[in-house]
Structure formats: structure tokens, C-alpha cells
C-alpha atoms as an extended CHARMM CRD file, in Angstrom:
* protein
*
        99  EXT
         1         1  MET       CA             50.9270000000      292.6900000000      162.6700000000  PROA      1               0.0000000000
         2         2  GLU       CA             52.9600000000      291.8260000000      166.7070000000  PROA      2               0.0000000000
         3         3  ALA       CA             49.4300000000      292.4250000000      167.9180000000  PROA      3               0.0000000000
         4         4  ALA       CA             47.7770000000      290.1650000000      166.1310000000  PROA      4               0.0000000000
         5         5  ARG       CA             50.8480000000      287.6200000000      167.0990000000  PROA      5               0.0000000000
         6         6  LYS       CA             50.1600000000      287.8390000000      170.5480000000  PROA      6               0.0000000000
         7         7  LEU       CA             46.3940000000      288.0180000000      170.5300000000  PROA      7               0.0000000000
         8         8  VAL       CA             46.5450000000      284.7310000000      169.1330000000  PROA      8               0.0000000000
         9         9  LEU       CA             48.9770000000      283.4670000000      171.1790000000  PROA      9               0.0000000000
        10        10  VAL       CA             47.2650000000      284.5630000000      174.7080000000  PROA      10              0.0000000000
        11        11  VAL       CA             43.8280000000      282.9900000000      172.8740000000  PROA      11              0.0000000000
        12        12  ALA       CA             46.2140000000      280.2280000000      172.2150000000  PROA      12              0.0000000000
        13        13  LEU       CA             47.0910000000      279.8480000000      175.6070000000  PROA      13              0.0000000000
        14        14  LEU       CA             44.1060000000      280.1710000000      177.0930000000  PROA      14              0.0000000000
        15        15  VAL       CA             42.8900000000      277.7140000000      175.1740000000  PROA      15              0.0000000000
        16        16  VAL       CA             45.0170000000      274.7730000000      176.4300000000  PROA      16              0.0000000000
        17        17  ALA       CA             44.2420000000      276.3710000000      179.4530000000  PROA      17              0.0000000000
        18        18  VAL       CA             40.8620000000      275.8650000000      179.7040000000  PROA      18              0.0000000000
        19        19  GLU       CA             41.1010000000      272.6530000000      178.1300000000  PROA      19              0.0000000000
        20        20  VAL       CA             43.5710000000      271.5160000000      181.3950000000  PROA      20              0.0000000000
        21        21  SER       CA             41.9580000000      273.0870000000      183.7360000000  PROA      21              0.0000000000
        22        22  ASN       CA             38.8500000000      271.3090000000      182.9210000000  PROA      22              0.0000000000
        23        23  ALA       CA             40.8890000000      267.4960000000      181.5140000000  PROA      23              0.0000000000
        24        24  GLN       CA             39.5380000000      268.0540000000      177.7240000000  PROA      24              0.0000000000
        25        25  THR       CA             40.9760000000      264.9380000000      175.1480000000  PROA      25              0.0000000000
        26        26  ILE       CA             44.0630000000      265.7770000000      173.8700000000  PROA      26              0.0000000000
        27        27  CYS       CA             44.8660000000      263.6130000000      170.2840000000  PROA      27              0.0000000000
        28        28  LYS       CA             42.9450000000      260.5690000000      172.7960000000  PROA      28              0.0000000000
        29        29  VAL       CA             44.9080000000      261.0710000000      175.9540000000  PROA      29              0.0000000000
        30        30  SER       CA             43.2430000000      263.9050000000      179.2720000000  PROA      30              0.0000000000
        31        31  ALA       CA             45.1410000000      266.7830000000      178.9490000000  PROA      31              0.0000000000
        32        32  ASN       CA             46.7810000000      265.4770000000      182.5460000000  PROA      32              0.0000000000
        33        33  ASP       CA             48.0460000000      262.4170000000      181.4640000000  PROA      33              0.0000000000
        34        34  LEU       CA             49.4690000000      264.1250000000      179.2600000000  PROA      34              0.0000000000
        35        35  LEU       CA             51.5060000000      266.4060000000      181.8360000000  PROA      35              0.0000000000
        36        36  THR       CA             52.5160000000      263.5010000000      183.7820000000  PROA      36              0.0000000000
        37        37  CYS       CA             55.0480000000      263.4330000000      180.5230000000  PROA      37              0.0000000000
        38        38  LYS       CA             56.5790000000      267.4390000000      181.2230000000  PROA      38              0.0000000000
        39        39  PRO       CA             59.3420000000      266.1670000000      183.4300000000  PROA      39              0.0000000000
        40        40  ALA       CA             61.0890000000      263.8950000000      180.5990000000  PROA      40              0.0000000000
        41        41  ALA       CA             60.3470000000      267.0850000000      178.0960000000  PROA      41              0.0000000000
        42        42  THR       CA             61.7000000000      269.9310000000      180.5800000000  PROA      42              0.0000000000
        43        43  SER       CA             64.8350000000      271.6020000000      179.4410000000  PROA      43              0.0000000000
        44        44  PRO       CA             67.9420000000      271.3210000000      180.7500000000  PROA      44              0.0000000000
        45        45  ASN       CA             67.8130000000      268.0670000000      182.4640000000  PROA      45              0.0000000000
        46        46  PRO       CA             64.8340000000      265.9760000000      181.4890000000  PROA      46              0.0000000000
        47        47  ALA       CA             64.3290000000      263.1840000000      183.6890000000  PROA      47              0.0000000000
        48        48  PRO       CA             63.7820000000      259.6860000000      181.5850000000  PROA      48              0.0000000000
        49        49  PRO       CA             60.2130000000      259.0770000000      180.3260000000  PROA      49              0.0000000000
        50        50  THR       CA             58.3160000000      257.1770000000      183.4140000000  PROA      50              0.0000000000
        51        51  GLN       CA             56.6450000000      254.2220000000      182.7440000000  PROA      51              0.0000000000
        52        52  THR       CA             53.1080000000      256.5240000000      183.4220000000  PROA      52              0.0000000000
        53        53  CYS       CA             53.9810000000      258.6610000000      180.4770000000  PROA      53              0.0000000000
        54        54  CYS       CA             54.8320000000      255.3740000000      178.2450000000  PROA      54              0.0000000000
        55        55  SER       CA             51.1120000000      254.5590000000      179.0110000000  PROA      55              0.0000000000
        56        56  VAL       CA             49.4280000000      257.3910000000      178.3780000000  PROA      56              0.0000000000
        57        57  LEU       CA             51.8010000000      258.1130000000      175.3930000000  PROA      57              0.0000000000
        58        58  ALA       CA             51.1390000000      254.6440000000      173.8260000000  PROA      58              0.0000000000
        59        59  ARG       CA             46.9850000000      255.2220000000      174.5940000000  PROA      59              0.0000000000
        60        60  ALA       CA             47.3770000000      258.8620000000      172.6260000000  PROA      60              0.0000000000
        61        61  ASP       CA             47.1610000000      259.4550000000      168.9130000000  PROA      61              0.0000000000
        62        62  LEU       CA             51.3580000000      260.2760000000      168.5020000000  PROA      62              0.0000000000
        63        63  GLY       CA             50.5340000000      261.8090000000      164.6250000000  PROA      63              0.0000000000
        64        64  CYS       CA             47.8450000000      264.4080000000      165.9990000000  PROA      64              0.0000000000
        65        65  LEU       CA             50.0990000000      265.0800000000      168.8810000000  PROA      65              0.0000000000
        66        66  CYS       CA             52.7250000000      266.2340000000      166.4580000000  PROA      66              0.0000000000
        67        67  MET       CA             50.6870000000      268.7690000000      165.4910000000  PROA      67              0.0000000000
        68        68  TYR       CA             52.0850000000      270.8430000000      167.6520000000  PROA      68              0.0000000000
        69        69  LYS       CA             56.0910000000      269.7600000000      167.6610000000  PROA      69              0.0000000000
        70        70  ASN       CA             56.4290000000      273.0330000000      165.6240000000  PROA      70              0.0000000000
        71        71  SER       CA             53.6650000000      275.9920000000      168.1730000000  PROA      71              0.0000000000
        72        72  ASN       CA             54.7940000000      277.8680000000      170.7580000000  PROA      72              0.0000000000
        73        73  LEU       CA             51.9690000000      276.4940000000      173.4160000000  PROA      73              0.0000000000
        74        74  LEU       CA             54.4470000000      274.2940000000      174.0530000000  PROA      74              0.0000000000
        75        75  PRO       CA             57.5180000000      276.1820000000      175.1380000000  PROA      75              0.0000000000
        76        76  SER       CA             55.2860000000      278.2060000000      176.6100000000  PROA      76              0.0000000000
        77        77  LEU       CA             54.4220000000      275.7780000000      178.9590000000  PROA      77              0.0000000000
        78        78  GLY       CA             57.8990000000      274.9240000000      179.6910000000  PROA      78              0.0000000000
        79        79  ILE       CA             57.8410000000      271.7440000000      177.4540000000  PROA      79              0.0000000000
        80        80  ASP       CA             60.8760000000      271.3370000000      174.6950000000  PROA      80              0.0000000000
        81        81  PRO       CA             59.4250000000      270.1580000000      171.4040000000  PROA      81              0.0000000000
        82        82  ASN       CA             62.7860000000      269.3340000000      171.0150000000  PROA      82              0.0000000000
        83        83  LEU       CA             63.2220000000      266.3510000000      173.8790000000  PROA      83              0.0000000000
        84        84  ALA       CA             58.6110000000      265.9170000000      172.8450000000  PROA      84              0.0000000000
        85        85  VAL       CA             59.0490000000      264.8060000000      170.0060000000  PROA      85              0.0000000000
        86        86  GLN       CA             61.6700000000      261.9990000000      171.2900000000  PROA      86              0.0000000000
        87        87  LEU       CA             59.1700000000      260.9170000000      174.3560000000  PROA      87              0.0000000000
        88        88  PRO       CA             58.2780000000      257.4000000000      172.2100000000  PROA      88              0.0000000000
        89        89  ALA       CA             61.4000000000      255.8730000000      170.9450000000  PROA      89              0.0000000000
        90        90  LYS       CA             62.3030000000      256.2400000000      175.0850000000  PROA      90              0.0000000000
        91        91  CYS       CA             59.2350000000      254.7510000000      175.5020000000  PROA      91              0.0000000000
        92        92  HSD       CA             59.9860000000      251.9590000000      172.9000000000  PROA      92              0.0000000000
        93        93  LEU       CA             57.0900000000      252.7970000000      170.6840000000  PROA      93              0.0000000000
        94        94  PRO       CA             56.6090000000      253.3730000000      166.3050000000  PROA      94              0.0000000000
        95        95  ARG       CA             57.7560000000      257.4730000000      166.0420000000  PROA      95              0.0000000000
        96        96  PRO       CA             54.5430000000      258.5770000000      163.5000000000  PROA      96              0.0000000000
        97        97  ALA       CA             55.1510000000      258.7140000000      160.6730000000  PROA      97              0.0000000000
        98        98  ASN       CA             56.7000000000      263.0850000000      159.3360000000  PROA      98              0.0000000000
        99        99  CYS       CA             57.0730000000      263.8440000000      162.7840000000  PROA      99              0.0000000000
């Protein structure tokens, strides 16, 4: 069972890596654009979100992004999910319901 979970995680990480390298769209914005928010969602000392990050989030489907908050993918990319879900409020954007 543990080997199967590791395999799923490796496959998921490869999918994300390919999506990022190909600048695929995730939740209505490019993965490269989403990475502009990484400094604001990285522990232990997150930076305030930049205007660019907030602009990206304003264009994104925040409800879609919420699906990633409990995923192992965010921590594997160095993103703290708890900090990531705080970004809409810090950018003065409405927080999606049930996020």
C-alpha cells in the first residue's frame, strides 16, 4: 500500500513538473504566473503578496485552487497550504466558499 501511495505521489509530481515547464493553465491562470505567489506562501518567513501575485489571484478560479489545499503537491513544491489559503484575504479578494 505504501509503495502505491509513493508511486501516485511521484506521478502527480511529474504531472505538475510537466505542467509548470509547459506553462499550462491551472485554474484559469498559467502555472508560471501562480509561482509569483510562492514567496508569499513559503514558511517560515513569507513575504507579503506582491501586486503581481494579487493580480494573478484576481484572474484565477479560486474555488478551483482550493482543491489543492489538502494536496501533498503544495508542500512538495515548498508551498505552505495554510499560508496559501490566506493569500486571497491579503490581496483583498473574496475567499471562496468552503475553502
